[in-house]
VOBA-1610 file (N, C-alpha, C; in pm, whole numbers, padded with zeros to 5 digits, always signed):
BEGIN
Met-01569+00863+00221Met-01367+00831+00237Met-01308+00976+00143Ile-01192+00996+00189Ile-01119+01072+00128Ile-01008+00979+00036Tyr-01012+00964-00032Tyr-00923+00881-00147Tyr-00781+00958-00141His-00774+01081-00198His-00661+01133-00217His-00696+01274-00230Leu-00575+01329-00212Leu-00585+01505-00220Leu-00506+01596-00317Lys-00543+01704-00375Lys-00458+01755-00438Lys-00471+01877-00447Gly-00344+01948-00364Gly-00359+02091-00353Gly-00230+02147-00299Ile-00191+02281-00273Ile-00074+02331-00258Ile-00031+02290-00098Val+00136+02243-00122Val+00156+02221-00005Val+00213+02363+00063Thr+00175+02351+00231Thr+00198+02494+00290Thr+00278+02430+00419Asn+00283+02363+00428Asn+00385+02314+00579Asn+00444+02162+00535Lys+00545+02145+00611Lys+00626+01987+00540Lys+00740+02000+00715Asn+00706+01880+00737Asn+00825+01837+00835Asn+00828+01671+00820Thr+00902+01623+00890Thr+00947+01485+00932Thr+00843+01385+00895Asn+00733+01401+00951Asn+00649+01271+00919Asn+00469+01348+00900Glu+00503+01488+00864Glu+00344+01537+00843Glu+00380+01646+00753Leu+00239+01652+00690Leu+00262+01798+00596Leu+00126+01850+00608Val+00091+01977+00543Val-00032+02046+00544Val-00056+02063+00356Ile-00197+02001+00317Ile-00204+02040+00183Ile-00331+02105+00167Glu-00353+02239+00150Glu-00431+02328+00141Glu-00545+02293+00013Cys-00649+02266+00003Cys-00736+02238-00075Cys-00862+02328-00097Asn-00856+02401-00205Asn-00969+02505-00179Asn-01004+02587-00046Gly-00895+02622-00004Gly-00872+02702+00119Gly-00895+02618+00281Val-00889+02514+00252Val-00898+02402+00383Val-00791+02354+00359Gly-00713+02343+00498Gly-00560+02276+00523Gly-00572+02163+00558Tyr-00534+02036+00511Tyr-00545+01901+00560Tyr-00401+01885+00633Gly-00410+01847+00763Gly-00276+01777+00784Gly-00274+01638+00737Val-00175+01566+00736Val-00146+01456+00656Val-00019+01390+00725Val-00049+01277+00760Val+00077+01198+00830Val+00133+01101+00736Ala+00245+01101+00710Ala+00284+01062+00580Ala+00432+00970+00671Ser+00503+00894+00566Ser+00593+00861+00585Ser+00719+00927+00521Ile+00869+00924+00603Ile+00977+01012+00544Ile+00975+00976+00399Arg+00971+00844+00327Arg+00971+00827+00170Arg+00869+00935+00122Thr+00728+00934+00139Thr+00647+01014+00097Thr+00690+01166+00070Ile+00711+01224+00196Ile+00745+01346+00279Ile+00864+01377+00141Glu+00966+01284+00124Glu+01085+01352+00046Glu+01063+01331-00121Gln+00928+01262-00163Gln+00905+01258-00293Gln+00809+01419-00317Leu+00727+01415-00243Leu+00633+01506-00255Leu+00716+01694-00307Pro+00657+01763-00357Pro+00729+01873-00401Pro+00722+01991-00305Ser+00816+02088-00287Ser+00858+02173-00228Ser+00713+02247-00149Ile+00713+02321-00036Ile+00632+02423+00013Ile+00626+02501-00082Gly+00464+02524-00131Gly+00455+02613-00210Gly+00397+02583-00349Met+00431+02437-00370Met+00391+02364-00476Met+00285+02300-00489Glu+00219+02228-00593Glu+00118+02166-00594Glu+00144+02034-00579Ala+00084+01937-00514Ala+00134+01798-00430Ala-00009+01715-00481Phe-00035+01635-00498Phe-00098+01498-00488Phe-00037+01368-00415Val-00159+01330-00327Val-00127+01242-00206Val-00232+01149-00211Tyr-00240+00988-00230Tyr-00325+00903-00175Tyr-00357+00907-00038Thr-00445+00912+00001Thr-00485+00893+00141Thr-00585+00827+00192Ile-00591+00769+00323Ile-00661+00669+00416Ile-00703+00778+00517Tyr-00817+00775+00548Tyr-00875+00835+00676Tyr-00936+00734+00757Gln-00858+00750+00918Gln-00867+00671+00999Gln-00960+00757+01128Gln-01056+00676+01172Gln-01124+00746+01312Gln-01146+00667+01413Arg-01088+00687+01525Arg-01110+00623+01648Arg-01173+00707+01745Glu-01146+00606+01842Glu-01296+00681+01975Glu-01197+00784+02041Asp-01063+00831+02043Asp-00980+00919+02078Asp-00907+00992+01961Met-00910+00952+01832Met-00852+01045+01767Met-00884+01031+01624Val-00860+01125+01510Val-00920+01076+01364Val-00760+01175+01294Gln-00734+01062+01195Gln-00614+01128+01143Gln-00616+01085+00990Leu-00548+01166+00894Leu-00554+01134+00773Leu-00377+01134+00737Phe-00350+00999+00677Phe-00251+00937+00630Phe-00235+00968+00504Gly-00138+01003+00456Gly-00097+00998+00321Gly+00002+00950+00249Phe+00019+00922+00085Phe+00120+00833+00039Phe+00130+00871-00101Ala+00273+00864-00109Ala+00317+00878-00263Ala+00268+00817-00380Thr+00271+00689-00337Thr+00181+00605-00426Thr+00097+00495-00342Glu+00001+00456-00491Glu-00084+00397-00440Glu-00039+00249-00367Asp+00051+00230-00406Asp+00142+00060-00374Asp+00172+00085-00230Glu+00212+00222-00200Glu+00233+00221-00046Glu+00106+00236+00002Arg-00010+00309+00001Arg-00132+00290+00013Arg-00204+00157+00104Thr-00195+00070-00059Thr-00241-00044+00014Thr-00155-00134+00111Phe-00010-00121+00076Phe+00067-00168+00197Phe+00037-00142+00335Phe+00014-00032+00378Phe-00033+00022+00470Phe-00183-00008+00517Lys-00231-00040+00424Lys-00393-00114+00465Lys-00351-00249+00543Leu-00300-00325+00483Leu-00252-00457+00474Leu-00170-00471+00636Leu-00088-00390+00618Leu-00005-00360+00792Leu-00121-00325+00887Thr-00199-00248+00860Thr-00249-00203+00976Thr-00393-00289+00994Ser-00435-00391+00926Ser-00514-00505+00965Ser-00499-00600+01033Ile-00340-00585+01054Ile-00270-00713+01175Ile-00329-00642+01312Ser-00370-00741+01386Ser-00344-00701+01531Ser-00227-00670+01603Gly-00213-00511+01655Gly-00103-00486+01739Gly-00012-00374+01650Ile-00067-00369+01491Ile-00015-00242+01417Ile-00074-00116+01373Gly-00075-00036+01441Gly-00153+00086+01406Gly-00095+00154+01298Gly-00156+00306+01303Gly-00109+00349+01170Gly+00006+00396+01212Lys+00043+00457+01352Lys+00186+00540+01388Lys+00340+00428+01337Ile+00252+00279+01377Ile+00368+00179+01337Ile+00344+00159+01193Ala+00283+00157+01143Ala+00283+00123+01005Ala+00374+00251+00944Ile+00339+00384+00939Ile+00386+00485+00926Ile+00542+00492+00916Gly+00600+00431+01037Gly+00735+00400+01101Gly+00798+00320+00999Met+00750+00225+01018Met+00801+00081+00888Met+00785+00117+00746Leu+00700+00203+00720Leu+00713+00254+00592Leu+00808+00371+00525Ser+00874+00405+00665Ser+00991+00529+00661Ser+01122+00459+00671Ala+01114+00342+00718Ala+01231+00254+00734Ala+01297+00192+00611Thr+01176+00137+00532Thr+01222+00076+00442Thr+01068+00092+00297Thr+01151-00022+00217Thr+01071+00017+00044Thr+00970-00111+00073Val+00845-00103+00038Val+00745-00205+00011Val+00794-00318-00064Asp+00882-00317-00158Asp+00912-00425-00235Asp+01018-00525-00088Asp+01111-00445-00031Asp+01154-00493+00062Asp+01096-00564+00190Met+00987-00506+00227Met+00879-00575+00306Met+00827-00711+00259Gln+00769-00689+00152Gln+00751-00789+00066Gln+00821-00917+00057Arg+00924-00875+00001Arg+01059-01009+00009Arg+01088-01024+00154Ala+01069-00985+00259Ala+01115-01036+00384Ala+01001-01140+00424Val+00898-01060+00395Val+00754-01149+00447Val+00743-01298+00355Leu+00792-01286+00227Leu+00817-01428+00137Leu+00937-01538+00215Glu+01043-01430+00237Glu+01103-01492+00300Glu+01126-01537+00453Asn+01016-01507+00482Asn+01003-01533+00634Asn+01159-01480+00723Asn+01151-01348+00647Asn+01284-01303+00737Asn+01239-01211+00878Leu+01256-01275+00983Leu+01210-01208+01124Leu+01297-01109+01155Val+01420-01146+01134Val+01527-01032+01175Val+01506-00939+01111Phe+01486-00940+00980Phe+01473-00795+00888Phe+01386-00702+00945Leu+01247-00792+00940Leu+01120-00722+01043Leu+01172-00657+01147Gln+01221-00708+01247Gln+01243-00729+01371Gln+01311-00564+01412Lys+01375-00540+01263Lys+01472-00420+01291Lys+01379-00293+01246Leu+01289-00324+01199Leu+01150-00198+01172Leu+01168-00143+01324Pro+01106+00003+01304Pro+01069+00056+01446Pro+00914+00005+01495Gly+00940-00037+01609Gly+00778-00087+01642Gly+00777-00208+01654Val+00856-00302+01595Val+00816-00421+01545Val+00900-00524+01656Gly+00843-00602+01709Gly+00910-00694+01813Gly+00908-00816+01738Arg+00936-00947+01801Arg+00929-01106+01759Arg+00810-01135+01732Lys+00733-01095+01825Lys+00560-01165+01802Lys+00478-01088+01682Thr+00511-00956+01645Thr+00462-00865+01574Thr+00530-00908+01443Ala+00641-00945+01425Ala+00711-01001+01314Ala+00641-01126+01260Glu+00656-01224+01351Glu+00559-01336+01322Glu+00433-01315+01264Arg+00348-01206+01320Arg+00266-01216+01267Arg+00192-01154+01122Ile+00324-01063+01140Ile+00312-00974+00977Ile+00328-01085+00872Val+00434-01198+00947Val+00486-01302+00785Val+00339-01399+00799Ile+00289-01456+00910Ile+00145-01523+00914Ile+00044-01473+00842Glu+00038-01368+00874Glu-00115-01293+00797Glu-00091-01269+00694Leu+00038-01225+00625Leu+00048-01165+00505Leu+00112-01263+00396Arg+00177-01372+00458Arg+00233-01436+00345Arg+00173-01487+00230Asp+00042-01561+00293Asp-00004-01572+00146Asp-00065-01479+00051Lys-00085-01355+00109Lys-00095-01213-00004Lys-00013-01191-00040Met+00173-01196-00038Met+00266-01194-00116Met+00313-01287-00164Thr+00217-01371-00264Thr+00245-01430-00343Thr+00286-01378-00521Thr+00346-01474-00584Thr+00397-01462-00670Thr+00297-01479-00791Ile+00316-01470-00925Ile+00218-01487-01018Ile+00230-01588-01069Ser+00095-01688-01084Ser+00131-01835-01115Ser+00205-01830-01276Gly+00303-01970-01245Gly+00378-01965-01333Gly+00509-01919-01356Ser+00568-01831-01242Ser+00672-01758-01237Ser+00745-01835-01114Ser+00918-01804-01108Ser+00959-01839-01028Ser+01006-01765-00884Pro+00978-01807-00788Pro+00955-01731-00691Pro+01064-01589-00657Gly+01005-01490-00636Gly+01073-01326-00632Gly+01074-01277-00759Ser+01031-01362-00879Ser+01082-01302-00998Ser+00964-01236-01059Ala+00841-01226-01012Ala+00733-01171-01069Ala+00663-01136-00937Met+00691-01075-00850Met+00605-01047-00707Met+00515-00946-00741Leu+00391-00991-00718Leu+00280-00920-00726Leu+00266-00762-00609Ser+00261-00653-00686Ser+00295-00526-00589Ser+00192-00537-00510Ala+00158-00453-00386Ala+00065-00427-00296Ala-00080-00392-00365Val-00071-00313-00494Val-00202-00256-00562Val-00243-00396-00648Gln-00144-00477-00711Gln-00192-00610-00771Gln-00256-00703-00656Ile-00198-00702-00549Ile-00276-00768-00446Ile-00415-00742-00382Glu-00383-00644-00343Glu-00575-00576-00349Glu-00646-00585-00449Ala-00599-00584-00596Ala-00720-00601-00696Ala-00732-00768-00705Val-00621-00833-00677Val-00644-00988-00672Val-00761-01047-00570Ala-00756-00928-00463Ala-00821-01014-00359Ala-00960-00918-00390Ala-00987-00843-00426Ala-01119-00806-00496Ala-01175-00891-00556Leu-01134-00933-00673Leu-01186-01039-00750Leu-01222-01166-00686Gln-01122-01206-00595Gln-01186-01340-00492Gln-01289-01307-00449Ser-01314-01190-00372Ser-01434-01147-00288Ser-01571-01140-00381Leu-01521-01126-00566Leu-01641-01168-00638Leu-01658-01285-00692Gly-01630-01371-00616Gly-01589-01525-00640Gly-01526-01595-00734Phe-01422-01550-00785Phe-01281-01557-00877Phe-01188-01654-00809Ser-01150-01755-00842Ser-01058-01831-00752Ser-00923-01778-00748Lys-00838-01781-00655Lys-00700-01683-00631Lys-00639-01696-00790Ser-00617-01845-00829Ser-00546-01889-00979Ser-00560-01802-01085Val-00741-01787-01080Val-00786-01745-01187Val-00754-01574-01171Ala-00801-01477-01036Ala-00792-01373-01059Ala-00635-01318-01051Glu-00532-01381-01040Glu-00386-01363-01067Glu-00358-01375-01228Lys-00411-01476-01263Lys-00402-01471-01414Lys-00454-01337-01498Ser-00582-01333-01466Ser-00658-01227-01502Ser-00591-01079-01516Ile-00511-01069-01371Ile-00439-00961-01339Ile-00324-00970-01477Gln-00267-01071-01446Gln-00146-01064-01542Gln-00149-01044-01669Leu-00280-01093-01744Leu-00314-01066-01868Leu-00318-00935-01906Ala-00413-00871-01829Ala-00478-00750-01806Ala-00334-00630-01799Ile-00229-00644-01739Ile-00124-00583-01734Ile-00057-00597-01850Lys-00051-00721-01890Lys+00023-00767-02068Lys-00012-00710-02148Asn-00144-00641-02140Asn-00275-00617-02233Asn-00230-00454-02211Gln-00255-00400-02122Gln-00203-00277-02088Gln-00141-00224-01992Pro-00003-00238-02023Pro+00092-00163-01896Pro+00036-00081-01812Ser+00003+00038-01855Ser-00023+00168-01784Ser-00109+00126-01694Ile-00192+00047-01645Ile-00286+00046-01566Ile-00224-00027-01466Val-00095-00092-01406Val-00006-00131-01309Val-00036-00065-01226Gly-00054+00064-01188Gly-00069+00138-01058Gly-00186+00157-01002Ser-00278+00138-01069Ser-00456+00161-01031Ser-00512+00007-00984Val-00546+00014-00872Val-00629-00111-00843Val-00780-00099-00906Glu-00825+00015-00948Glu-00972+00056-01004Glu-00954-00017-01159Asn-00820+00009-01223Asn-00821+00011-01380Asn-00753-00166-01367Leu-00691-00169-01282Leu-00676-00322-01307Leu-00757-00393-01300Ile-00880-00414-01160Ile-00984-00483-01158Ile-01068-00478-01276Lys-01074-00368-01359Lys-01181-00300-01468Lys-01117-00392-01571His-01008-00398-01623His-00949-00463-01721His-00927-00616-01697Ala-00882-00656-01579Ala-00870-00801-01563Ala-01018-00860-01568Leu-01109-00806-01498Leu-01282-00872-01566Leu-01289-00929-01690Arg-01232-00856-01801Arg-01253-00888-01935Arg-01198-01025-01938Phe-01106-01057-01883Phe-01008-01175-01910Phe-01050-01288-01815Ser-01078-01254-01669Ser-01151-01361-01592Ser-01284-01388-01632Met-01387-01361-01735Met-01508-01398-01760Met-01508-01460-01890Ser-01356-01436-01990Ser-01335-01518-02092Ser-01340-01682-02112
//
């Protein structure tokens, strides 16, 4: 799996860029937000990636942040949402706004996103609502888990920890070492110390 790329931007347009790494140019599909955050042509860039291979197509998707990458994975896990629609959604709004819309059951907001009709909006809310939880003990919306934290919680649950223990461990890990907040791997590594204590 190609987890990230670091190289020179050789081409850049509305929703795609080319990054040259050791003489190989990788075509990367990305949201408008990611494209805008990356350096100009000729400069070095770093992007998180997701490689998707289907029967008729192979695509590499790129993201400026790990949070956006994680939310893309959540969106494409939903029936009817492919990479193109997910990138369109991430181009039209922020991860935070989408998380808030899911928590508040805001179908009107979700239906304004490209490629999202009422049925798709309903599926997004139903399938992601439990994952868009707040940290235990916080008031709704005051400490919403980021997409990276959601993935870390899910990983801890897959190891056998309860959701409440996983969320509390993530919270303690971030409080103990705030710099790890943007990395799924580091969050899991540090949270394990608290979940086993």
